[in-house]
C-alpha positions as CSV (number, residue, x, y, z in Angstrom):
1,X,102.1,83.0,160.0
2,X,102.8,86.5,160.5
3,X,105.8,86.3,157.9
4,X,103.8,84.3,155.3
5,X,101.0,86.3,155.3
6,X,103.4,89.4,155.6
7,X,105.1,87.4,152.3
8,X,101.5,87.1,150.2
9,X,101.1,90.2,151.4
10,X,103.7,92.1,149.2
11,X,103.8,88.7,146.3
12,X,100.3,90.5,146.0
13,X,101.2,93.7,145.5
14,X,103.8,92.9,142.8
15,X,100.9,90.9,141.0
16,X,98.8,93.4,141.1
17,X,101.4,96.3,140.3
18,X,102.6,94.1,137.5
19,X,98.4,93.8,135.6
20,X,97.7,97.2,136.3
21,X,101.0,97.8,134.3
22,X,100.1,95.4,131.4
23,X,96.5,97.5,131.3
24,X,97.1,100.4,131.1
25,X,99.6,99.5,128.1
26,X,97.5,97.1,126.2
27,X,94.6,100.4,126.2
28,X,97.7,102.9,125.2
29,X,99.2,100.6,122.4
30,X,95.1,99.6,121.2
31,X,94.5,103.8,120.9
32,X,97.9,104.1,119.2
33,X,97.3,101.2,116.3
34,X,93.3,102.4,115.9
35,X,95.2,106.3,115.8
36,X,97.2,104.9,113.1
37,X,94.9,102.5,110.8
38,X,92.5,105.8,111.6
39,X,95.6,107.9,109.7
40,X,96.6,105.1,107.2
41,X,93.3,105.6,105.2
42,X,91.9,109.2,106.3
43,X,95.1,111.2,106.0
44,X,94.2,114.7,107.2
45,X,97.1,117.2,106.7
46,X,97.2,120.5,105.6
47,X,97.8,120.3,101.4
48,X,100.9,120.5,99.6
49,X,102.7,121.3,97.0
50,X,102.1,117.4,94.5
51,X,104.8,117.3,91.9
52,X,104.8,115.0,89.3
53,X,107.6,113.6,87.2
54,X,108.3,111.6,84.0
55,X,110.9,109.2,83.8
56,X,112.4,107.7,80.5
57,X,113.7,104.6,80.0
58,X,114.9,102.8,77.3
59,X,115.0,99.4,76.2
60,X,117.4,97.7,73.6
61,X,114.9,94.4,72.0
62,X,114.8,92.5,69.1
63,X,113.1,95.2,66.5
64,X,111.8,96.2,69.1
65,X,112.0,99.8,71.7
66,X,110.7,100.3,75.0
67,X,110.6,103.8,76.7
68,X,109.3,103.8,79.4
69,X,107.1,106.7,80.9
70,X,106.9,107.0,84.8
71,X,104.6,109.3,86.5
72,X,105.6,109.7,89.7
73,X,103.4,112.3,93.2
74,X,103.2,112.0,96.1
75,X,101.0,114.3,98.8
76,X,98.7,113.7,101.7
77,X,95.7,112.9,99.9
78,X,95.1,109.8,98.0
79,X,92.0,111.0,95.3
80,X,94.1,114.7,94.3
81,X,97.1,111.7,93.9
82,X,95.0,109.8,91.3
83,X,93.3,112.8,89.1
84,X,96.4,114.4,89.2
85,X,98.7,111.4,87.5
86,X,95.9,110.2,85.6
87,X,95.5,113.8,83.7
88,X,99.0,113.3,83.5
89,X,98.7,110.4,81.9
90,X,95.4,111.2,79.8
91,X,96.9,114.4,78.0
92,X,100.5,112.7,77.4
93,X,98.8,109.6,75.6
94,X,96.5,111.9,73.1
95,X,99.9,113.7,73.0
96,X,101.8,110.1,71.9
97,X,98.6,109.7,69.1
98,X,98.9,113.1,68.2
99,X,102.0,114.6,67.8
100,X,103.6,111.7,65.4
101,X,107.0,111.6,67.6
102,X,106.8,107.4,67.3
103,X,105.9,105.4,64.7
104,X,102.1,104.9,64.5
105,X,103.2,100.9,65.3
106,X,102.7,101.7,69.9
107,X,101.3,100.1,72.5
108,X,100.6,101.9,75.9
109,X,100.1,101.0,78.4
110,X,100.2,101.7,82.2
111,X,99.6,100.6,86.2
112,X,98.5,102.2,89.2
113,X,100.2,102.2,92.8
114,X,98.7,103.9,95.9
115,X,101.2,103.5,98.6
116,X,101.9,105.1,102.1
117,X,105.4,106.7,102.3
118,X,107.2,107.6,105.0
119,X,108.8,110.8,105.3
120,X,111.5,109.8,108.6
121,X,112.6,106.1,109.0
122,X,110.6,106.5,112.1
123,X,107.7,103.7,112.4
124,X,104.8,104.0,112.3
125,X,104.9,106.8,109.8
126,X,105.0,110.1,111.5
127,X,101.9,113.0,111.5
128,X,104.0,114.5,107.5
129,X,103.5,110.9,106.0
130,X,102.9,111.5,102.5
131,X,100.9,108.9,99.5
132,X,103.4,107.7,96.8
133,X,101.3,107.4,93.4
134,X,102.5,105.9,90.3
135,X,101.2,105.1,86.4
136,X,103.4,103.3,84.3
137,X,103.2,104.3,80.9
138,X,105.2,102.0,78.2
139,X,105.6,103.5,74.4
140,X,106.8,100.2,72.1
141,X,107.8,100.9,69.0
142,X,109.1,98.7,66.2
143,X,110.5,98.7,63.1
144,X,112.6,102.9,64.6
145,X,114.6,103.7,61.7
146,X,117.9,103.0,62.4
147,X,117.9,101.0,65.3
148,X,116.3,97.6,63.9
149,X,119.6,96.4,61.7
150,X,121.6,98.1,64.7
151,X,120.1,95.8,67.2
152,X,119.8,92.8,65.5
153,X,123.5,93.0,64.7
154,X,123.7,92.6,68.4
155,X,121.5,89.9,69.1
156,X,123.3,87.7,66.3
157,X,126.5,88.3,67.8
158,X,124.3,87.1,70.8
159,X,123.6,83.9,69.5
160,X,126.9,83.6,68.3
161,X,128.3,84.2,71.9
162,X,126.6,82.5,73.6
163,X,125.1,85.7,75.8
164,X,121.6,85.7,76.9
165,X,119.1,88.3,75.7
166,X,117.2,89.2,78.9
167,X,114.0,90.2,78.6
168,X,114.1,92.1,81.7
169,X,110.9,93.5,84.5
170,X,107.5,94.8,83.6
171,X,107.3,93.0,80.3
172,X,110.6,93.9,79.0
173,X,110.5,97.5,79.3
174,X,113.6,97.1,81.2
175,X,116.0,94.8,78.8
176,X,119.4,93.3,79.6
177,X,122.4,92.3,77.2
178,X,123.8,89.2,80.0
179,X,127.0,87.8,78.9
180,X,127.8,84.4,79.7
181,X,132.0,85.8,79.2
182,X,133.4,89.1,78.7
183,X,132.5,90.4,74.9
184,X,133.7,93.7,74.3
185,X,133.9,93.2,70.6
186,X,129.7,94.0,71.4
187,X,130.4,97.5,72.9
188,X,130.6,99.5,69.7
189,X,127.4,98.2,68.1
190,X,125.6,98.5,71.7
191,X,126.9,102.0,72.0
192,X,126.1,102.7,68.1
193,X,122.1,100.8,68.8
194,X,121.8,102.6,72.3
195,X,122.6,106.3,70.5
196,X,119.4,106.1,68.5
197,X,117.1,105.5,71.0
198,X,118.7,108.1,74.0
199,X,118.0,110.7,71.4
200,X,115.0,109.1,70.3
201,X,113.7,108.9,74.3
202,X,115.5,113.2,75.2
203,X,113.3,114.3,72.2
204,X,110.5,112.1,73.1
205,X,110.8,113.3,76.9
206,X,110.9,117.3,75.7
207,X,108.1,117.7,73.2
208,X,106.8,115.5,76.5
209,X,107.9,117.9,79.0
210,X,106.4,120.6,77.1
211,X,103.2,119.3,76.4
212,X,102.6,118.8,79.8
213,X,103.6,121.7,81.6
214,X,107.3,123.3,82.8
215,X,110.4,121.0,82.0
216,X,112.5,120.5,84.6
217,X,115.5,118.7,82.7
218,X,116.2,116.8,80.5
219,X,119.4,114.4,82.1
220,X,120.5,112.5,79.2
221,X,124.2,112.8,81.0
222,X,122.5,110.2,83.3
223,X,122.4,107.8,80.0
224,X,125.3,105.5,81.0
225,X,126.3,101.8,79.3
226,X,126.7,100.0,82.5
227,X,129.6,96.7,82.0
228,X,131.2,95.4,85.1
229,X,131.9,91.8,86.3
230,X,130.9,93.1,89.9
231,X,127.5,93.5,88.6
232,X,126.0,90.3,88.5
233,X,122.4,91.4,86.9
234,X,119.9,91.8,90.1
235,X,119.0,94.5,88.1
236,X,117.8,92.4,85.8
237,X,114.6,90.3,87.5
238,X,116.7,87.0,87.7
239,X,117.5,86.7,83.6
240,X,120.9,86.9,84.2
241,X,120.6,83.3,85.9
242,X,120.5,81.1,83.8
243,X,118.0,77.7,84.2
244,X,120.8,75.5,85.9
245,X,121.2,78.2,88.4
246,X,125.0,79.6,86.9
247,X,125.2,83.1,87.3
248,X,125.5,85.6,84.5
249,X,128.5,87.5,85.9
250,X,128.5,90.9,82.3
251,X,125.9,93.2,82.1
252,X,125.4,95.6,79.8
253,X,122.1,98.2,79.7
254,X,121.6,102.1,78.6
255,X,119.7,104.5,80.4
256,X,118.2,108.0,79.5
257,X,115.8,109.7,82.2
258,X,113.9,113.2,81.7
259,X,111.9,114.7,84.6
260,X,109.4,117.5,84.2
261,X,106.6,118.6,86.1
262,X,103.5,119.4,85.8
263,X,101.2,122.0,86.7
C-alpha cells in the first residue's frame, strides 16, 4: 500500500508541475498576443524618414497606351503615410491635367493599400516594424501619336499568327503578348512600338519628378523586352492559359521605371 501511495503522490506531483507550466505558457502567450495586436494597430515608435517613389509602367494594347505610376511610402505612422501619399497623388493629378504632357483623352484612377511590413523575416513583427501604403495612378492614353498604328499592326499580326493578347492585371495596366508559338518576325514591330512608349513614359516621369520633388533617377536602362521560352506567363496573371487549359510558352513584355523622392 505504501508503494501505491508513493506512486500516486509522484504522479500527482508530475501532473501538478505539467499543469502549472501549461498555465504559465498560456498566460505568457496571451500577453504576447495582446501586445502584438496593440502595436499592429497603434504604432508608438519614433518617426522615421518617409520616402515616396513613383514607378511608371507602360503597356501596349490596341490603340491604347497605359502609363501606371505607383506611389509607395513606408513608415510607422499610417496617418502620416495616408496624408503624404494622397498629397503626392493629388499634385500629380493636377500636374497631368495642367501641363499637357499626355493627350486630353486620359483616365486617372487609384487604389490604396496599407498593411504592416516586417523589417526582417522574424514573425511576429519586430518593434521597428513599418507600414506600407501604395496608391496607383493609371493614365490611359488613346491614340498616342506614332503609337496607335504600330500597335494596331502588332495586333493584326498577332491575330494572323493566333497570338493571344493578354489584358494583364489592374484593368490592363500590365499587358502581355502571349505567343502560341515563337514568332520572331513580330519583334521589330514590337520594338518600334514600345520605343515610343518608353520615350513618353520617361519624359512624363522626369517632368513628374521635377514637379513633385527631388528627382532621384529615371532608369530607362531597365526598360526591356522579355522573350523567353522559359517564361510561362506567370506574370501575365493567368492570361497565358487558354480556356482549354493549354499553357502558352512565350511572352513579350516591356517596362520602364522611374523613381523620384517627394519631400
